[in-house]
ROSE-4610 file (N, C-alpha, C; in Angstrom, 1 decimal, always signed):
// ROSE-4610
residu = [K/K/K/Q/Q/Q/Q/Q/Q/E/E/E/R/R/R/T/T/T/S/S/S/I/I/I/Y/Y/Y/N/N/N/H/H/H/C/C/C/K/K/K/S/S/S/I/I/I/Q/Q/Q/H/H/H/D/D/D/S/S/S/E/E/E/F/F/F/V/V/V/V/V/V/D/D/D/V/V/V/L/L/L/G/G/G/V/V/V/Y/Y/Y/R/R/R/S/S/S/W/W/W/A/A/A/F/F/F/E/E/E/K/K/K/K/K/K/C/C/C/L/L/L/P/P/P/F/F/F/T/T/T/C/C/C/F/F/F/A/A/A/N/N/N/K/K/K/R/R/R/N/N/N/G/G/G/V/V/V/W/W/W/Y/Y/Y/A/A/A/P/P/P/E/E/E/E/E/E/E/E/E/W/W/W/D/D/D/G/G/G/L/L/L/C/C/C/Y/Y/Y/F/F/F/K/K/K/S/S/S/A/A/A/D/D/D/G/G/G/H/H/H/E/E/E/G/G/G/R/R/R/W/W/W/T/T/T/F/F/F/S/S/S/Q/Q/Q/G/G/G/R/R/R/L/L/L/N/N/N/L/L/L/H/H/H/V/V/V/A/A/A/R/R/R/A/A/A/A/A/A/A/A/A/E/E/E/A/A/A/G/G/G/G/G/G/V/V/V/V/V/V/V/V/V/V/V/V/D/D/D/S/S/S/T/T/T/R/R/R/R/R/R/G/G/G/K/K/K/D/D/D/C/C/C/P/P/P/D/D/D/S/S/S/L/L/L/T/T/T/A/A/A/T/T/T/V/V/V/P/P/P/I/I/I/W/W/W/C/C/C/A/A/A/V/V/V/L/L/L/N/N/N/Y/Y/Y/F/F/F/F/F/F/F/F/F/G/G/G/P/P/P/K/K/K/S/S/S/S/S/S/N/N/N/S/S/S/L/L/L/G/G/G/K/K/K/S/S/S/S/S/S/P/P/P/N/N/N/N/N/N/Q/Q/Q/D/D/D/N/N/N/D/D/D/D/D/D/E/E/E/S/S/S/G/G/G/K/K/K/N/N/N/C/C/C/L/L/L/L/L/L/Q/Q/Q/Q/Q/Q/Q/Q/Q/K/K/K/S/S/S/L/L/L/E/E/E/N/N/N/K/K/K/E/E/E/A/A/A/V/V/V/K/K/K]
num = [1/1/1/2/2/2/3/3/3/4/4/4/5/5/5/6/6/6/7/7/7/8/8/8/9/9/9/10/10/10/11/11/11/12/12/12/13/13/13/14/14/14/15/15/15/16/16/16/17/17/17/18/18/18/19/19/19/20/20/20/21/21/21/22/22/22/23/23/23/24/24/24/25/25/25/26/26/26/27/27/27/28/28/28/29/29/29/30/30/30/31/31/31/32/32/32/33/33/33/34/34/34/35/35/35/36/36/36/37/37/37/38/38/38/39/39/39/40/40/40/41/41/41/42/42/42/43/43/43/44/44/44/45/45/45/46/46/46/47/47/47/48/48/48/49/49/49/50/50/50/51/51/51/52/52/52/53/53/53/54/54/54/55/55/55/56/56/56/57/57/57/58/58/58/59/59/59/60/60/60/61/61/61/62/62/62/63/63/63/64/64/64/65/65/65/66/66/66/67/67/67/68/68/68/69/69/69/70/70/70/71/71/71/72/72/72/73/73/73/74/74/74/75/75/75/76/76/76/77/77/77/78/78/78/79/79/79/80/80/80/81/81/81/82/82/82/83/83/83/84/84/84/85/85/85/86/86/86/87/87/87/88/88/88/89/89/89/90/90/90/91/91/91/92/92/92/93/93/93/94/94/94/95/95/95/96/96/96/97/97/97/98/98/98/99/99/99/100/100/100/101/101/101/102/102/102/103/103/103/104/104/104/105/105/105/106/106/106/107/107/107/108/108/108/109/109/109/110/110/110/111/111/111/112/112/112/113/113/113/114/114/114/115/115/115/116/116/116/117/117/117/118/118/118/119/119/119/120/120/120/121/121/121/122/122/122/123/123/123/124/124/124/125/125/125/126/126/126/127/127/127/128/128/128/129/129/129/130/130/130/131/131/131/132/132/132/133/133/133/134/134/134/135/135/135/136/136/136/137/137/137/138/138/138/139/139/139/140/140/140/141/141/141/142/142/142/143/143/143/144/144/144/145/145/145/146/146/146/147/147/147/148/148/148/149/149/149/150/150/150/151/151/151/152/152/152/153/153/153/154/154/154/155/155/155/156/156/156/157/157/157/158/158/158/159/159/159/160/160/160/161/161/161/162/162/162/163/163/163/164/164/164/165/165/165/166/166/166/167/167/167/168/168/168/169/169/169]
x = [+103.2/+103.2/+102.6/+102.6/+101.8/+103.6/+104.0/+105.8/+106.5/+106.2/+107.0/+106.8/+105.2/+105.0/+105.7/+105.7/+106.3/+107.8/+108.9/+110.0/+110.7/+111.6/+112.6/+113.0/+113.5/+114.0/+112.5/+111.6/+110.3/+109.7/+110.0/+110.0/+110.7/+112.0/+113.4/+112.9/+112.5/+112.0/+111.0/+110.0/+108.6/+109.1/+110.3/+110.2/+111.1/+111.9/+113.0/+112.0/+111.0/+110.1/+109.2/+108.6/+108.4/+108.8/+110.1/+111.0/+111.8/+111.8/+112.1/+110.4/+109.5/+108.5/+108.4/+108.9/+108.3/+109.8/+110.8/+111.7/+111.3/+110.7/+110.6/+109.3/+108.4/+107.3/+107.8/+108.6/+109.2/+109.4/+110.4/+111.8/+110.6/+109.4/+108.2/+108.0/+107.2/+106.7/+107.4/+109.1/+109.5/+109.7/+110.2/+110.5/+109.0/+107.9/+106.6/+106.6/+107.0/+106.9/+108.0/+109.1/+109.7/+109.6/+109.2/+108.8/+107.4/+106.6/+105.0/+106.2/+107.0/+108.0/+107.0/+106.7/+105.6/+106.5/+106.3/+107.0/+106.6/+107.6/+107.2/+106.9/+105.9/+105.9/+106.8/+107.5/+107.7/+107.6/+108.7/+108.5/+109.0/+107.7/+108.3/+108.4/+109.5/+109.0/+108.8/+107.6/+107.2/+108.1/+108.6/+109.2/+108.8/+107.6/+107.3/+107.9/+107.2/+107.7/+108.7/+108.0/+109.0/+109.7/+110.9/+112.1/+112.8/+112.0/+112.8/+112.5/+111.6/+111.2/+111.8/+113.0/+113.8/+114.7/+116.2/+117.6/+117.2/+118.2/+118.1/+118.1/+118.7/+118.8/+117.8/+116.7/+115.4/+114.4/+114.8/+113.7/+113.7/+113.0/+113.2/+113.3/+112.4/+113.0/+111.7/+111.5/+110.7/+110.1/+108.9/+107.7/+107.7/+106.9/+105.9/+104.9/+104.2/+102.6/+102.3/+102.2/+102.1/+100.3/+100.5/+99.2/+98.6/+98.2/+97.9/+97.2/+97.4/+96.8/+94.9/+95.3/+94.0/+93.4/+93.8/+93.2/+91.7/+90.7/+89.6/+89.2/+88.4/+88.0/+89.0/+90.0/+91.3/+91.3/+90.5/+91.1/+91.7/+92.9/+93.4/+94.5/+94.3/+95.4/+96.7/+98.2/+99.1/+99.9/+100.1/+100.5/+101.9/+102.6/+104.1/+104.6/+103.7/+103.8/+103.2/+103.8/+103.1/+103.4/+104.5/+104.6/+104.5/+104.7/+104.7/+105.9/+106.6/+107.4/+106.8/+106.0/+105.4/+103.5/+103.6/+102.0/+103.0/+104.1/+104.5/+104.9/+105.9/+106.0/+104.5/+103.6/+102.0/+101.6/+101.8/+101.8/+102.3/+103.4/+104.3/+104.4/+103.4/+103.7/+102.7/+101.2/+100.1/+99.6/+100.9/+100.9/+101.8/+101.8/+103.3/+102.7/+104.3/+104.0/+104.2/+103.8/+104.4/+103.9/+105.0/+105.3/+105.3/+104.5/+104.3/+104.0/+103.7/+103.3/+102.5/+102.0/+101.0/+101.2/+100.3/+100.2/+99.6/+100.4/+99.8/+98.3/+97.8/+95.9/+95.1/+95.5/+95.2/+95.5/+94.4/+94.5/+95.8/+95.4/+96.1/+96.4/+98.0/+97.7/+96.9/+96.9/+95.9/+96.6/+97.7/+98.3/+97.9/+97.8/+97.2/+95.6/+95.1/+93.7/+92.9/+93.8/+92.7/+93.8/+94.8/+95.6/+96.3/+96.3/+96.7/+95.4/+94.7/+93.4/+92.7/+93.0/+92.8/+93.9/+95.1/+96.0/+95.5/+94.8/+95.1/+94.0/+92.7/+91.4/+92.0/+92.7/+93.0/+94.0/+94.8/+95.6/+94.8/+94.4/+93.3/+92.3/+92.1/+90.9/+91.5/+92.8/+93.8/+94.3/+94.7/+95.4/+94.7/+93.5/+92.5/+91.2/+91.1/+89.4/+88.6/+87.2/+86.2/+86.3/+86.1/+85.2/+86.5/+87.8/+88.7/+88.5/+87.7/+87.6/+85.9/+85.4/+83.9/+83.8/+83.0/+83.1/+83.5/+84.7/+85.6/+85.2/+85.1/+85.2/+83.8/+83.1/+81.5/+81.0/+80.3/+79.0/+78.0/+77.3/+76.0/+74.9/+73.6/+72.7/+72.8/+72.7/+72.6/+74.0/+74.8/+76.2/+76.3/+76.6/+77.2/+78.7/+79.0/+80.4/+81.3/+81.0/+81.5/+81.2/+80.9/+79.9/+81.0/+81.9/+82.9/+82.3/+80.9/+80.4/+80.9/+81.1/+81.3/+82.8/+83.7/+84.8/+84.9/+84.3/+83.8/+83.2/+81.9/+81.7/+82.3/+83.0/+84.0/+84.7/+85.6/+86.3/+85.3/+83.8/+82.5/+82.8/+82.2/+81.9/+83.3/+85.0/+85.9/+85.5/+85.0/+85.0/+83.7/+82.7/+82.0/+82.4/+83.0/+83.3/+84.3/+85.4/+86.0/+85.2/+84.4/+83.3/+82.4/+82.1/+81.4/+82.3/+83.8/+84.5/+85.4/+85.0/+85.3/+84.0/+82.6/+81.7/+81.4/+81.9/+82.0/+83.1/+84.3/+85.2/+84.5]
y = [+74.6/+74.9/+76.5/+77.1/+78.7/+79.0/+78.1/+78.4/+78.5/+77.5/+78.0/+79.4/+79.6/+80.6/+81.8/+82.0/+82.9/+83.2/+82.2/+82.3/+83.2/+83.7/+84.9/+85.0/+83.4/+82.7/+83.4/+82.7/+83.0/+84.3/+85.3/+86.7/+87.6/+87.1/+87.7/+87.3/+85.4/+85.4/+86.5/+86.2/+86.9/+88.5/+89.0/+90.4/+90.5/+89.4/+89.3/+89.3/+88.4/+88.0/+89.2/+89.7/+91.3/+92.3/+92.8/+93.4/+94.0/+91.9/+91.7/+91.9/+91.8/+92.4/+93.3/+94.4/+95.6/+96.3/+95.7/+96.0/+96.1/+94.9/+94.5/+95.4/+95.8/+96.6/+98.0/+98.9/+100.0/+100.0/+99.3/+98.8/+98.9/+97.8/+98.4/+99.2/+99.8/+100.9/+102.4/+102.3/+103.4/+103.1/+102.2/+101.8/+102.1/+102.1/+102.1/+104.0/+104.5/+106.0/+106.5/+105.8/+106.4/+105.9/+105.0/+104.4/+105.5/+106.0/+106.9/+107.9/+108.3/+110.0/+110.4/+110.5/+111.0/+111.2/+111.8/+112.3/+110.9/+110.1/+109.3/+109.6/+108.6/+109.6/+109.3/+109.6/+109.8/+108.8/+107.8/+106.5/+107.0/+107.1/+107.3/+105.7/+105.5/+104.8/+105.2/+104.2/+105.3/+104.6/+105.5/+105.2/+104.4/+103.8/+103.1/+101.4/+101.0/+99.8/+99.9/+100.9/+100.6/+100.9/+101.2/+101.3/+100.0/+99.0/+97.5/+97.4/+97.4/+96.6/+97.1/+97.8/+97.7/+98.7/+98.9/+99.2/+101.1/+101.4/+103.1/+103.1/+103.4/+103.6/+103.7/+103.0/+102.7/+103.5/+104.4/+105.2/+107.0/+107.7/+108.9/+109.6/+109.4/+110.0/+108.7/+109.8/+108.9/+109.9/+109.0/+109.9/+109.4/+109.7/+109.3/+109.4/+108.3/+108.3/+107.3/+107.7/+106.8/+106.1/+104.8/+104.1/+104.5/+104.8/+104.6/+106.5/+107.1/+108.1/+107.8/+106.6/+106.3/+104.8/+104.6/+103.3/+104.0/+102.7/+102.9/+103.8/+104.9/+105.9/+106.9/+106.6/+107.6/+108.4/+108.9/+109.9/+111.4/+111.4/+112.5/+113.2/+114.0/+115.0/+114.9/+114.6/+115.1/+116.4/+117.4/+118.6/+118.1/+117.4/+116.9/+116.2/+115.5/+114.7/+115.3/+116.9/+117.5/+116.4/+115.9/+115.5/+116.5/+117.7/+118.5/+118.0/+118.0/+117.4/+116.1/+115.1/+114.2/+115.0/+115.9/+116.9/+117.7/+118.3/+118.9/+117.9/+116.5/+116.3/+115.2/+115.2/+114.6/+115.7/+117.3/+118.0/+118.7/+118.2/+118.2/+117.2/+116.0/+114.9/+114.3/+114.7/+114.0/+113.0/+112.5/+111.4/+111.1/+110.2/+109.5/+108.0/+107.4/+106.1/+106.2/+105.6/+105.4/+103.7/+103.3/+101.7/+102.1/+100.6/+100.7/+98.7/+98.7/+97.3/+96.9/+96.1/+95.4/+94.5/+94.1/+92.6/+91.7/+90.1/+89.1/+89.3/+89.0/+88.9/+90.2/+90.8/+92.7/+92.9/+93.3/+93.6/+94.6/+96.1/+97.2/+98.0/+98.3/+99.1/+100.3/+100.4/+101.5/+102.8/+102.9/+104.3/+104.6/+103.7/+103.4/+103.6/+103.2/+102.9/+104.1/+105.2/+105.9/+107.1/+107.0/+108.6/+109.1/+108.5/+108.6/+109.9/+108.9/+109.8/+110.9/+110.8/+112.2/+113.4/+113.2/+113.6/+114.6/+114.1/+113.9/+114.9/+115.2/+115.8/+117.2/+116.9/+118.1/+119.0/+119.1/+119.4/+120.0/+119.2/+120.0/+120.8/+120.5/+121.6/+122.9/+122.9/+123.6/+124.8/+123.9/+124.6/+125.4/+124.3/+124.7/+125.5/+125.2/+125.7/+124.8/+125.0/+123.6/+123.0/+124.3/+123.3/+122.1/+122.3/+120.9/+119.9/+119.7/+118.7/+118.5/+118.7/+118.5/+117.0/+115.9/+115.0/+114.4/+114.1/+113.8/+114.9/+116.0/+117.5/+117.7/+116.6/+117.0/+117.9/+118.7/+119.4/+119.3/+119.2/+119.1/+119.9/+120.0/+121.4/+122.0/+121.7/+122.1/+123.2/+122.7/+123.5/+125.3/+126.1/+127.3/+127.8/+128.0/+128.2/+128.6/+129.2/+129.6/+129.2/+128.1/+127.7/+126.9/+127.0/+126.5/+125.0/+125.3/+123.7/+122.6/+122.7/+121.2/+120.9/+121.7/+121.1/+120.2/+120.9/+120.3/+118.7/+118.6/+117.7/+116.6/+117.2/+116.0/+115.3/+116.0/+115.3/+114.6/+114.8/+114.0/+112.8/+112.8/+111.9/+110.6/+111.3/+110.0/+109.4/+110.6/+109.5/+108.9/+109.3/+107.8/+106.6/+107.4/+105.7/+105.0/+105.1/+104.9/+104.1/+104.7/+103.9/+102.8/+102.4/+102.1/+100.4/+100.7/+100.1/+99.2/+99.4/+99.3/+98.3/+98.9/+97.8/+96.4/+96.7/+95.2/+94.1/+94.8/+94.0/+92.7]
z = [+96.1/+95.2/+95.3/+96.6/+96.5/+97.0/+97.6/+98.1/+96.5/+96.1/+94.4/+93.6/+93.8/+93.0/+93.8/+94.8/+95.2/+95.7/+95.8/+95.8/+94.9/+95.7/+95.1/+93.6/+93.0/+91.5/+90.6/+91.3/+90.2/+90.4/+91.0/+91.3/+90.4/+90.5/+89.4/+88.3/+87.3/+86.5/+85.9/+86.8/+86.1/+85.8/+86.4/+86.2/+84.8/+84.8/+83.6/+82.4/+82.7/+81.6/+81.0/+82.0/+81.7/+81.2/+81.9/+81.4/+79.6/+79.4/+78.3/+77.3/+77.8/+77.0/+76.6/+77.9/+77.5/+76.5/+76.8/+75.9/+74.2/+74.3/+72.5/+72.8/+73.4/+73.0/+72.5/+73.4/+72.9/+71.5/+71.3/+69.9/+69.1/+68.7/+67.9/+67.7/+69.0/+69.0/+68.5/+68.4/+68.1/+66.8/+65.9/+64.8/+63.9/+64.5/+64.1/+63.7/+64.8/+65.3/+64.0/+63.8/+63.1/+61.1/+61.2/+59.5/+59.0/+60.3/+60.1/+60.0/+60.4/+60.3/+61.4/+62.5/+63.6/+65.1/+65.6/+66.9/+68.0/+68.2/+69.3/+70.4/+71.5/+72.7/+73.5/+74.3/+75.5/+76.7/+76.4/+77.5/+78.9/+80.1/+81.3/+81.9/+82.6/+83.7/+85.0/+86.0/+86.8/+88.1/+89.1/+90.0/+90.6/+90.8/+92.3/+91.4/+90.3/+89.8/+88.6/+87.9/+86.0/+85.8/+86.8/+86.6/+86.4/+86.9/+86.4/+85.7/+84.6/+83.5/+81.9/+82.2/+81.2/+81.3/+80.8/+80.9/+81.0/+81.9/+82.2/+80.6/+79.8/+78.6/+77.5/+78.1/+77.3/+77.5/+78.8/+79.5/+79.0/+78.2/+78.2/+79.4/+80.6/+81.8/+82.5/+84.1/+85.0/+85.7/+86.0/+86.7/+88.1/+88.4/+90.1/+90.4/+90.3/+90.5/+91.4/+92.0/+93.9/+93.6/+93.6/+93.2/+94.4/+95.3/+96.9/+96.4/+96.0/+95.3/+94.6/+94.0/+93.3/+94.4/+95.3/+96.6/+96.7/+96.9/+97.3/+97.9/+97.3/+98.3/+98.7/+98.3/+98.5/+97.0/+96.5/+95.0/+95.2/+95.4/+95.7/+94.3/+94.6/+93.9/+94.5/+94.0/+95.4/+94.6/+95.5/+95.1/+94.9/+96.0/+95.7/+94.6/+93.8/+92.6/+91.5/+91.3/+90.0/+88.5/+88.3/+87.1/+86.0/+86.4/+85.2/+83.6/+84.4/+82.8/+81.8/+82.7/+81.9/+80.8/+81.5/+81.4/+80.0/+80.0/+79.1/+77.7/+77.8/+76.7/+75.9/+77.3/+76.5/+75.6/+76.0/+75.1/+73.9/+74.2/+73.1/+71.9/+72.2/+71.1/+71.3/+72.0/+72.0/+72.9/+74.0/+74.6/+75.4/+76.3/+76.8/+77.1/+77.4/+77.5/+79.1/+80.1/+81.3/+81.9/+82.0/+82.5/+84.2/+84.5/+85.9/+86.1/+87.3/+87.4/+88.8/+88.7/+89.4/+90.2/+91.8/+92.1/+91.1/+91.4/+91.0/+90.8/+90.0/+90.3/+90.1/+89.3/+88.8/+87.3/+87.3/+85.4/+85.7/+86.0/+85.9/+87.6/+87.3/+88.6/+88.6/+89.8/+90.5/+89.6/+89.8/+89.4/+87.8/+87.0/+85.8/+85.8/+86.6/+86.4/+87.0/+88.1/+89.0/+89.0/+89.5/+89.4/+88.4/+87.4/+86.5/+85.8/+85.5/+85.0/+85.7/+87.2/+88.3/+87.9/+87.8/+87.6/+86.1/+85.2/+83.9/+84.2/+84.8/+84.6/+85.5/+86.4/+87.6/+87.0/+85.7/+85.1/+84.1/+83.1/+82.2/+82.8/+84.0/+84.6/+84.6/+85.0/+85.6/+84.2/+83.6/+82.2/+81.4/+81.0/+80.3/+80.8/+81.9/+82.2/+82.2/+82.5/+82.4/+81.0/+80.1/+78.7/+78.6/+78.6/+79.0/+79.4/+80.3/+81.3/+81.2/+80.3/+80.4/+79.9/+80.4/+79.9/+78.6/+78.5/+77.2/+75.7/+76.4/+75.2/+74.5/+75.7/+75.0/+76.1/+75.0/+76.2/+76.0/+77.4/+77.6/+77.5/+77.2/+76.9/+78.0/+79.4/+80.5/+80.7/+80.1/+80.1/+79.4/+80.4/+79.1/+78.9/+78.0/+77.6/+78.8/+79.9/+80.8/+82.5/+82.1/+83.3/+83.8/+84.9/+86.1/+86.2/+86.5/+87.2/+86.3/+84.8/+83.9/+84.0/+84.7/+85.0/+86.7/+87.4/+88.2/+88.4/+87.5/+86.7/+86.3/+86.0/+85.2/+86.3/+87.2/+88.4/+89.3/+89.5/+90.2/+89.1/+87.7/+87.0/+87.0/+87.3/+87.3/+88.8/+89.9/+90.9/+90.9/+90.1/+90.0/+89.3/+88.3/+87.4/+88.4/+89.6/+90.1/+90.8/+91.4/+92.7/+91.9/+90.7/+90.2/+89.8/+89.4/+89.1/+90.7/+91.7/+93.1/+92.7/+93.2/+93.2/+92.5/+91.2/+90.3/+90.6/+91.6/+92.2/+93.1]
């Protein structure tokens, strides 16, 4: 049974099934955005694994979020993978779609549960200052308007959130 699940044929069929799903979802999403006359989010394939999941013409672009940047205890921001084109697209349209994959048995890739949230927090802090990174825009009574600590607190909250998720595993 284990050998059957891990065969090359089954891997390829799984990718084909997932690819059809991604193409269908992107099509429905783009049709919805067109009908609502709103700017659709730019759709990026993560170079690590997401590229497999749709033909090249389906993607508006590629991004590179390495899941190892968000692995347990390794919450880092990669200066070599800034993905500023993704940030620009998100700023213009109000968001982006990033497609990636993960191994069997995981709900979501580390790139999307840890790496991308860390990336968002760091870029928001860098471009917009501490107020933008303060606990999802909520200000606490202890923070002053010009208090640089609020942005640092957001990054610490992100780290604590990741630690809590890992403790639950």
